[in-house]
C-alpha positions as CSV (number, residue, x, y, z in Angstrom):
1,M,12.5,22.0,-5.9
2,V,10.9,25.6,-5.8
3,S,9.5,25.1,-9.2
4,V,7.9,21.8,-8.4
5,L,6.4,23.1,-5.3
6,S,5.1,26.3,-6.9
7,S,3.3,24.2,-9.6
8,L,1.3,22.1,-7.1
9,S,-2.1,23.2,-5.8
10,S,-1.4,22.4,-2.1
11,P,2.2,22.2,-1.3
12,T,2.0,20.5,1.8
13,Y,0.0,17.4,1.0
14,E,0.8,17.4,-2.6
15,W,4.7,17.8,-2.0
16,L,4.5,14.6,0.3
17,S,2.5,12.6,-2.1
18,Y,5.4,13.6,-4.8
19,I,8.0,12.4,-2.6
20,W,6.6,8.7,-2.3
21,N,4.9,8.2,-5.3
22,A,6.0,10.5,-8.5
23,A,9.7,11.7,-7.8
24,D,12.5,10.2,-9.7
25,K,14.0,8.2,-6.6
26,A,10.2,7.8,-4.9
27,T,10.7,3.7,-5.3
28,D,13.9,3.9,-3.2
29,Y,12.4,6.0,-0.7
30,V,9.4,3.7,-0.1
31,K,12.1,0.9,0.0
32,L,14.2,2.3,2.5
33,T,11.5,3.4,4.7
34,F,8.7,0.9,4.4
35,G,10.9,-2.2,3.2
36,V,10.8,-4.1,6.5
37,F,6.9,-3.7,6.6
38,F,6.7,-5.0,3.2
39,S,8.8,-8.2,4.1
40,E,6.8,-8.7,7.2
41,L,3.3,-8.7,4.7
42,A,5.3,-11.1,2.6
43,Q,6.0,-13.6,4.8
44,N,2.5,-13.4,6.4
45,F,1.0,-14.1,3.0
46,K,3.5,-16.9,2.7
47,A,2.4,-18.5,5.8
48,F,-1.2,-18.3,5.0
49,L,-0.4,-20.0,1.8
50,S,1.4,-22.9,3.2
51,G,-1.2,-23.5,6.0
52,S,0.9,-22.2,8.9
53,E,-0.6,-19.0,9.9
54,S,-1.7,-19.2,13.3
55,Y,-3.9,-15.9,13.3
56,K,-7.2,-15.7,11.8
57,L,-6.7,-11.7,11.2
58,R,-3.8,-9.6,11.4
59,F,-4.8,-5.8,11.7
60,Y,-2.1,-3.1,11.2
61,V,-3.0,0.8,11.9
62,G,-1.0,3.6,10.4
63,H,-1.6,7.2,9.5
64,D,-1.4,9.0,6.3
65,G,2.3,8.9,5.8
66,T,1.9,5.1,6.4
67,M,-0.9,4.5,3.9
68,I,0.7,6.6,1.2
69,R,3.9,4.6,1.0
70,L,1.8,1.3,1.2
71,A,-0.2,2.3,-1.7
72,A,2.8,3.8,-3.6
73,G,4.7,0.4,-2.9
74,L,1.9,-1.7,-3.8
75,G,1.7,0.4,-7.2
76,I,-1.4,1.8,-6.7
77,G,0.1,5.2,-8.1
78,K,1.0,3.7,-11.4
79,T,-2.5,2.4,-12.2
80,S,-4.5,5.4,-11.1
81,T,-3.9,8.8,-9.7
82,L,-2.9,8.6,-6.4
83,R,-3.8,11.1,-3.9
84,W,-2.9,12.0,-0.2
85,P,-5.0,9.9,2.0
86,G,-7.9,11.9,3.8
87,L,-9.7,11.3,6.9
88,G,-11.3,7.9,7.0
89,S,-9.0,6.4,4.3
90,E,-8.6,2.6,4.5
91,I,-6.5,-0.1,2.5
92,V,-8.0,-3.6,3.5
93,M,-6.2,-6.4,2.2
94,E,-8.1,-10.0,2.6
95,V,-6.5,-13.4,1.7
96,S,-8.8,-16.2,1.5
97,G,-8.2,-19.6,0.7
98,W,-10.1,-23.0,-0.6
99,T,-9.1,-26.3,-1.4
100,M,-11.0,-27.9,-4.2
101,G,-10.1,-32.0,-4.5
102,S,-6.3,-31.7,-4.7
103,S,-5.9,-28.2,-5.7
104,S,-5.6,-25.2,-3.4
105,I,-6.7,-21.7,-4.5
106,A,-5.8,-18.6,-3.0
107,A,-7.0,-14.8,-3.6
108,L,-5.7,-11.6,-2.4
109,S,-8.3,-9.0,-2.5
110,L,-7.5,-5.2,-2.0
111,Y,-9.9,-2.5,-1.1
112,L,-9.3,1.3,-1.1
113,L,-10.9,3.8,0.0
114,G,-10.2,7.5,-0.1
115,L,-6.6,7.0,-1.8
116,A,-7.3,6.8,-5.7
117,N,-9.2,8.8,-8.0
118,T,-10.7,6.2,-10.1
């Protein structure tokens, strides 16, 4: 553990990012501490797709520790370098749906601001 900390440039934030994203058990940490929230998101997306969603907007607010776990759980750190969220960082998930003839189409757009180095 000491060797990992000494190799990081900013131990406080980089170490926490390591715990939630790069550690051997990072996926387990995220599941154990954030799994209920992911279940709620999944239920909300399913309700939207089935047409039973009664709200036009769902708004969640969290701090940096919330955002890093959400980003890690969504797999954002697997596709680009994930860094600790700075002031003003945002994760926006927008679900849109259309009906075209007898087919229904749904799209999930994910917007990141201040989380990934792309």
